[in-house]
N, C-alpha and C positions, 0 to 999 in steps of 0.2 A: 499889591499883592499879586503874585504870579498866577496865571491860569493853570488849571489842572493839566499835568502832562498826559500825552496820548497813551493808549493802552500798551503800546510796545515798550513803554518805559516803566511798566510795573516791575517790582522786585523779582529777582530770579527765583526765589523760594516759591512764589506763587505759581510759576510755570510747572513746578513739579509737585504741586499740591493736589491731593485726590479730588478736591473740588474746584480745580482751576477754571473749568468752563463756567461754573456758577459764579465764581469770584469775578471773572471777566465781565459776565453779564451784569453783575451788581455795579461794577465800576463804570460800565457804559451808561447805566441809569444815571450816575452822578454826573457824567459828562453831558448827558442829555439835559439834566436839570440846570447845569451851568449855562448851556446854550439857551435854554428856555428863559432863564432870568435875564440874560443879556439882551434878548430880542423882545421880551414881553413889555409892551408899552406901559403896563400898570406899575412897573418898577422904575423909579426915578430918584436921582440923587442919593441921599442918605439911605433910603429904603432899599434901593438897589444894591448899595455897598454892603448893607447888613445881610440881605438875602445871599449875596455871593459868598459872604464869610461862612454862613451856615452850610452852604452847598460845598464849599471847599474844605471845611472841616471833615465832612464825610469822605470826600475824595482823597485828601492827603492822608487819612487814616489807613488807607490801602497801602500807601507807600511806607508808612511807619507804624504798622500795627504792632502792639507790644507783646504779642505771643503768636504761636503757630495756630492756635485754635480760633480761626477767624470765622468759623461757621455761624455762630449766633448772630454776628454782625451782618454777615452776608444775607442770611435768611431774612432778617428783618427789612433790609432794603428791597430784596427781590419780592417779598410779600407786599410791600407798599407799591412796588413797580412804578407805573407811570403817574402815580398821583403826586404831582409836583408839590402841592401845598403840604401834604403829609410828610413828604421828604424833607421839606424845609422845617417842619416841626421837629423831626428827628434831629436835624442839624442844630436846632435851637436847644434840644436836650443836652447834646454834647457841649454846646457852647456854655450853657449855665452850669451843668454838673460835672464838667471835666476841665475845660479851660478856666473859667472863672473860679472854680473851686480851688484849683492849684494856685492861681495867681493871688488869691487872697489867703494864702496859707500863712496867717500872722498870729499864731498862738502866743500867749504871754510866755516869757522866759524867766521864771523865778531864779534868783541867784541862789547858789547852794549855800547851806548853812556853813558857818565857820568851823574849821577843823583845828583843834589845838595842837596836834602833832607837828613839830617843826624838825624832827630828826631825819626822816627818810621817806621816800615815795612808798616804801613797803609799809611803814607805819601808817602813812595816810590812807592807803588802800584798806588796811586792816580796820582802821577807824570808820571809814565809810561803810564797809561791809557789815560792821556791827550795827550801824545806824539803819541799814536796809533790811535787817532781819524782820520778816513779817510786815514790812512796811506796805501801806496801800499803794497801789499802782497809780501814779500821777505824773504830772510834768516834772516836778521837783525830783521825784524818785528816778525817773528816766534820765534826767540830766546827770545825776550822780552816777548811775550805772554806765551811762555812755562815757563819762569822763574816765572811769576805770578802764573800760574796754579800749578806748582810744588813746590811752597813755597820757590823759590830761592834755591833750593837744587837738587842735583843729585837724581834721582828717585830710584837708587839702594843703594848707600852709605849713602844717606841723608846728605852729606857734603854740606856746603853752597858754593855758588859761590863766588870765590875770589874777583871779581871786585865789587860785591854787598857789600862784607864785607868792602872794602875800603871806600864806599860811605854811608854806613848806620850804625848809632850808635847802633841800637837794634841788628843787625846781629853781629856787633863786640862783643857786650856784650854776645851774645850766644857762640861765638867762645872762648872768654875769659873763659866762664864757662865750656868749655870742648867740644863743638860741633866742628865737623870736618870742614875743608875748603879746597876747591880744585878749580883749573881751570876747568870750565865746558864748554861743547860744546852743540850746538843744534843738536841732533842726528836724522836723518831721518830714519823712518822704511822702507818705500819703497824708493829706491834711487832716488836722483835728476836726475841721468843719464838716467832714464827710458824715458825721453823725448828726449834724443839724437838720432839722425838718423845715426846710424852706422850699417852696414850690414856684414862686415867681409867676403865677398865673398859668403854669403848665398843668397837665393832668395831675390831679391830686395824688395819685399813686406813684407818680414819677419822682425820683430822687437820685442821689449819687449812686446808690447800690444798683439802680436799674442800668446805668451806664457801665458799671464794672462787670455786671453779668454778661454784657456784650463782649467783653474782653476774654471771657472763658475763664476768669479768675474768681468767680462768684464765691466758691467754697473757700479759696485761699483768703479772700478778703473778709470772710465772716469773722475771722480772728481779730478783726480790728473795731468791732462794735464797742461803743462806750469807752470805759476806761482802758480797754485793750489797745486803743489807738496809740498808747504810750509804750507798747511793747518794744523791747530793745532793738529788734530787727527792723523797726520803722523809724529809728532815730539816729542821728549822728552829731558829733561835736563839731561845730562850725564857727569860725571867726564871724563877727557881725556882718562884715561886708560880703563874705562868702555866702552867708545865710541869706542875705537880701538878694543877691543874684540868683541863688538856687531857687528861692520862693517865687521870684519874678520870672522864672523860666529862662533866664539868660544863660545859665550853665547847666550842664547835665552830664551823667556818667554813662559811657558806652562800654558794655562788656567786651573784654578781649578773650583770647583763647586760654589765657593763664587764669586760673581760679582766683577770684577775689581781687583781680587786677583790672582796673577800669581806665579808659581814656578820658580825660576831662575835655569836654567839647563845649562849644558856645555858639550862640547865634551871631556873634561878631568877635573877631579876634581880639579886640580890645578888652574883652572880659577875661582873657586868658593871660593878659600881661602880668608877668612876674608870678605866674602860677605854674605848677608842674604840669607836664604833658600827661603823665600817668599818675594814678592814685591807687595804692594797694591797701586794702583793709586787713587788719590783723586783730587778734584777740588773744588774751592770756588763757582763756578757757572757753572753747567754742560752745560747750553745753550751758555754762552759767551766763556767759556774755556772747550770745550769738551775733554774727556779723549782719550788716544791712542786707535785707532780702533783695536778691537780684531781680525778682519779679516786680517788686515795688519800684525799684530803680528803673526798670524797663518802661513801666507805665509813665513814670515822671519824664523820662527822655522823650517818649512818644508825644506826650503832651506838649512839651517844649517845642519840638519840631513842627507839629501841626498847628500850634497856636501862632507861630511866626509865619509859616508859609501861607496859612489861610488869611492872614491879616487880622485875626481875632486879637492877638496880643496887642498890636498897634491900636486897635479900636478901644480895648480896655484901658490902655495907658492914656489915651486921650480922655476917656471918661474920668479917670483919676485926676487929671489935670483940671477938668471941668469941676470936679468935686472941690478941689482946692480953691478954685477961683469963685465958686458959687456960694454966696453967703445966704441968699434968700431964694428959695425955690419959686419958679414962676407960677402965678396963680392959675394960668391956663393949662397947667399939667405938662408944659413943654420940657420940664426938668425931670420927668418921670424916670428916665434912664439913669440920671444921676442919683435920684433917690433910691432906686432899687440897688444899684451898685453900692451905695453907702450902707444899705441894710445888709447886703451880702458880706461886705468887708468887715462888718462889725459882728458877724455871728459869733456868739459866745463859745468858748472852748467847752469841752465836756466837763460837766460837774462831777467831781469824784469825792 
């Protein structure tokens, strides 16, 4: 994992920010923390690596902050000031309730119920709309609404949903004509697990909402409590492999100057192989079927970049491999990290 860049390499928007001096001061505290961890004799081996990850999560957030409102984040760091252990605790908060939260975005994806119409896509849409009248907001409902909005296609590959192809003649004709077809999932941008109450030994009052408040999106994200996590602007139709890469923070969407047009980017070019450079979201009705929220996408993109630059993603992937290889936990508690990650990854989806 690379060391934090010098102050001179902070993003240009910070230079013109009204709180630029305070931001630079806060970033210097992160640089000082990194230096302290590297020279502190008490940190060795794995413990040192983990401390550096927590430190670099904080530092790289300055380079990839998901909003212009960086004030709450900066104030917290400046308030903590030179208390190194307290800063590491803050880094742990972001590690648990930001990086891990997104990397374990594994909600179940119920298949849509069958649709008897085999005449046209319009008939199919009408049938689904009838089924959705006054329907409770849940994963299955979100899947159906996302399918309508996204044209029954993966938003990235434009391949048609396999189940829809089985049920609809018009879609089958398109597939016979050369269109792609894949099993699709309803992918959440902000994870369903954000509503789970898991503290992992941190301060009892700490949770994912604490982290999102630092991003200046507290009020925006209040709309995602409980069943509202399935709101349409927080979900997208994705082919299974695209969904996996999105949830593992391997790919992300970066906004362009063109509304609703995003550049598909990745931590490694291999994840962009045979995928489009740009993705444009569209909807048949912006009021009934709102597009993916750009603020949610910005938070996801920031998480992906920070996770990999800080080394947190690599660390979590290693823990996942250990989970797969470990059948019996060590009696001496040596597998506590494996156990905790297992618990986090299995956090139940919101009951609706």
